[in-house]
C-alpha positions as CSV (number, residue, x, y, z in Angstrom):
1,M,222.0,-265.0,31.9
2,T,221.5,-266.3,28.5
3,I,224.6,-267.1,26.5
4,A,224.3,-267.0,22.7
5,V,226.8,-268.0,20.0
6,V,226.4,-266.7,16.5
7,F,228.4,-268.4,13.7
8,A,229.3,-266.4,10.7
9,P,230.8,-268.2,7.7
10,H,232.3,-264.8,6.6
11,P,232.7,-261.5,8.4
12,D,229.4,-259.7,7.7
13,D,227.0,-262.7,7.8
14,E,226.5,-262.1,11.6
15,T,225.3,-258.6,11.0
16,L,223.2,-259.2,7.9
17,A,221.3,-262.1,9.4
18,C,221.4,-261.5,13.1
19,G,222.5,-257.9,13.7
20,G,219.3,-256.8,15.2
21,T,219.0,-259.9,17.4
22,I,222.6,-259.4,18.6
23,A,222.0,-255.7,19.4
24,L,218.8,-256.5,21.4
25,K,220.6,-259.2,23.4
26,A,223.5,-256.8,24.1
27,R,221.0,-254.2,25.3
28,R,219.4,-256.7,27.7
29,G,222.8,-257.6,29.1
30,E,222.9,-261.1,27.6
31,E,226.2,-262.6,26.6
32,V,226.8,-262.8,22.8
33,N,229.8,-264.5,21.3
34,I,230.4,-264.4,17.6
35,V,232.5,-267.0,15.8
36,F,233.9,-266.0,12.3
37,M,234.6,-269.3,10.6
38,T,236.6,-268.0,7.6
39,D,238.3,-264.6,7.0
40,G,236.6,-263.9,3.7
41,R,239.9,-263.2,1.9
42,N,238.7,-264.5,-1.5
43,S,235.5,-262.6,-1.9
44,H,236.9,-260.2,-4.5
45,L,239.0,-262.9,-6.2
46,H,236.1,-265.4,-6.6
47,A,233.3,-262.9,-7.4
48,L,235.1,-260.3,-9.4
49,G,238.5,-261.8,-10.4
50,I,240.4,-259.1,-8.3
51,A,243.6,-260.5,-7.0
52,S,245.4,-257.2,-6.1
53,D,244.4,-253.8,-4.6
54,P,243.4,-255.5,-2.3
55,T,245.2,-258.8,-2.3
56,P,243.5,-261.7,-0.5
57,G,245.8,-261.2,2.5
58,E,245.0,-257.5,2.6
59,L,241.3,-258.2,2.3
60,A,241.4,-260.6,5.2
61,R,242.9,-258.0,7.5
62,I,240.4,-255.4,6.2
63,R,237.4,-257.6,6.8
64,K,238.6,-258.5,10.3
65,K,238.8,-254.8,11.2
66,E,235.4,-254.2,9.7
67,A,234.0,-257.1,11.8
68,I,235.4,-255.6,15.0
69,R,233.9,-252.2,14.3
70,A,230.5,-253.5,13.1
71,T,230.0,-255.8,16.1
72,G,231.2,-253.1,18.4
73,I,228.3,-250.9,17.2
74,L,225.9,-253.8,17.9
75,G,227.3,-253.9,21.5
76,V,229.5,-257.0,21.4
77,P,233.0,-256.4,23.0
78,S,236.0,-257.5,21.0
79,E,236.9,-260.2,23.6
80,N,233.7,-262.0,22.6
81,L,234.8,-262.4,19.0
82,L,236.6,-265.5,17.8
83,F,238.2,-265.6,14.4
84,L,238.9,-269.3,13.4
85,D,240.5,-268.4,10.0
86,I,239.5,-271.7,8.5
87,G,240.4,-271.8,4.8
88,S,237.3,-272.1,2.5
89,A,238.7,-275.3,1.1
90,E,239.1,-276.8,4.6
91,L,235.5,-275.9,5.7
92,R,233.9,-279.2,4.9
93,S,231.7,-281.5,6.8
94,D,234.1,-284.4,6.3
95,N,237.0,-282.5,7.9
96,A,237.1,-284.1,11.3
97,V,239.7,-281.6,12.6
98,V,237.4,-278.6,11.9
99,V,234.3,-280.4,13.3
100,E,236.2,-281.2,16.5
101,R,237.5,-277.7,16.8
102,V,234.0,-276.2,16.5
103,G,232.7,-278.9,19.0
104,R,235.4,-278.0,21.5
105,L,234.6,-274.3,21.5
106,L,230.9,-275.1,21.9
107,R,231.7,-277.3,24.9
108,D,233.9,-274.5,26.3
109,M,231.2,-271.8,25.7
110,T,228.2,-273.8,26.9
111,P,225.7,-271.7,25.0
112,D,222.0,-271.6,25.6
113,E,221.4,-270.6,22.0
114,V,223.2,-271.1,18.8
115,Y,222.6,-269.2,15.5
116,Y,224.1,-270.5,12.3
117,P,223.4,-270.9,8.5
118,D,220.4,-273.0,7.4
119,S,220.8,-276.1,5.3
120,T,219.0,-274.4,2.4
121,E,221.9,-271.9,1.9
122,S,223.0,-271.8,-1.8
123,H,226.5,-270.5,-1.0
124,R,228.9,-273.4,-0.7
125,T,230.8,-272.0,2.3
126,H,227.5,-271.3,4.2
127,A,226.2,-274.8,3.4
128,A,229.5,-276.3,4.6
129,A,229.4,-274.2,7.8
130,H,225.9,-275.6,8.5
131,D,227.1,-279.2,8.1
132,V,230.1,-278.6,10.3
133,I,228.1,-276.9,13.1
134,E,225.4,-279.6,13.0
135,K,228.0,-282.3,13.4
136,A,229.6,-280.4,16.3
137,L,226.3,-279.9,18.0
138,C,225.5,-283.6,17.8
139,G,228.5,-284.3,20.0
140,L,227.4,-282.1,22.9
141,V,226.0,-283.5,26.1
142,Q,223.9,-280.4,26.7
143,H,221.9,-279.3,23.7
144,P,221.3,-275.6,23.2
145,A,218.4,-274.1,21.3
146,R,219.3,-274.0,17.6
147,Y,218.2,-271.2,15.2
148,T,219.2,-271.1,11.5
149,Y,219.2,-268.2,9.1
150,V,219.5,-267.7,5.3
151,V,221.7,-265.1,3.7
152,W,222.2,-266.5,0.2
153,G,218.8,-267.7,-0.9
154,G,215.3,-266.8,-0.1
155,D,213.8,-265.7,3.2
156,A,214.2,-268.3,6.0
157,R,210.4,-268.8,5.8
158,E,210.8,-270.4,2.4
159,G,212.2,-273.5,4.0
160,D,210.0,-276.2,5.5
161,A,206.5,-274.7,5.7
162,E,205.8,-276.9,8.8
163,Q,208.9,-275.7,10.6
164,D,208.5,-273.3,13.5
165,E,210.0,-269.9,13.2
166,L,211.5,-267.4,15.6
167,I,210.6,-263.9,14.4
168,V,212.5,-261.1,16.1
169,D,211.2,-257.5,16.0
170,I,214.3,-255.4,15.6
171,R,212.8,-252.0,14.8
172,E,214.1,-250.4,18.0
173,V,217.7,-251.3,17.0
174,L,217.3,-251.1,13.2
175,S,219.4,-247.9,13.0
176,L,222.2,-249.7,14.8
177,K,222.0,-252.6,12.4
178,R,222.2,-250.2,9.5
179,Q,225.3,-248.5,10.9
180,A,226.9,-251.9,11.5
181,M,226.2,-253.0,8.0
182,A,227.8,-249.8,6.6
183,E,231.1,-250.7,8.4
184,Y,231.5,-253.5,5.8
185,R,232.7,-251.2,3.2
186,S,234.7,-253.8,1.4
187,Q,231.4,-255.6,0.7
188,T,228.9,-252.8,0.3
189,T,230.8,-250.2,-1.7
190,V,233.0,-250.0,-4.8
191,F,236.1,-250.7,-2.7
192,S,238.7,-251.5,-5.3
193,K,239.7,-249.3,-8.3
194,Q,239.1,-252.4,-10.4
195,Q,235.5,-252.7,-9.3
196,K,232.4,-251.5,-11.1
197,R,229.8,-252.7,-8.6
198,P,229.7,-253.5,-4.9
199,L,229.8,-257.2,-4.0
200,L,226.5,-256.9,-2.1
201,S,223.7,-255.3,-4.1
202,K,221.4,-252.7,-2.6
203,A,218.5,-255.0,-3.1
204,L,220.2,-257.7,-1.1
205,L,221.1,-255.3,1.7
206,E,217.6,-253.9,1.9
207,R,216.3,-257.5,2.5
208,F,218.0,-257.4,5.9
209,L,216.6,-254.0,6.9
210,T,212.9,-254.8,7.1
211,G,212.6,-254.4,10.8
212,R,212.5,-258.1,11.6
213,E,214.8,-261.1,11.5
214,V,213.5,-264.6,10.8
215,F,215.1,-267.8,12.0
216,L,214.0,-271.4,11.6
217,I,213.8,-273.3,14.9
218,Q,215.7,-276.5,14.6
219,P,214.2,-279.6,16.4
């Protein structure tokens, strides 16, 4: 049985970038584990200047519940979710403690496939997650297949034109992915009384509902 590990820098990245792939794997009876690297507590503070209603601590708890519901819709049991709760400031490629922690869980999980952010990600936390995971993967004796995705930036195809792609047709599970994305109300709706717009725009969300998911195959 294939074992896959999906790394999400924040709760929602796994569903946006890999939700259809996750649902297909779950339908086929494959094991999918999802690792949430940070708790996303500062999304409203950093993007909108909102520090209360919800507070960062409240938002962290909200986003964790959203993640459990969303991935449950995709078919992943809660025991296959791992919340690392790494602070955004600590998620750096030069943080040896974080790299070792990620490497240790990869050694324990022994995945056949790993999905994680691409090096072209424009979001700082996503780029840092990429670097940490790459370093952790280099320390493994067994080397799983590696697939990267882009959330903040262009389509994954806009990377190296010579790089091979994995294109997954997700049309049969697209409705499940849409339902799962909708569970992230803190990101997709006007969640706080202080908000005037959702954190994630409709245009951005629609980019992940095209009926296919594109990953870059890492050498």
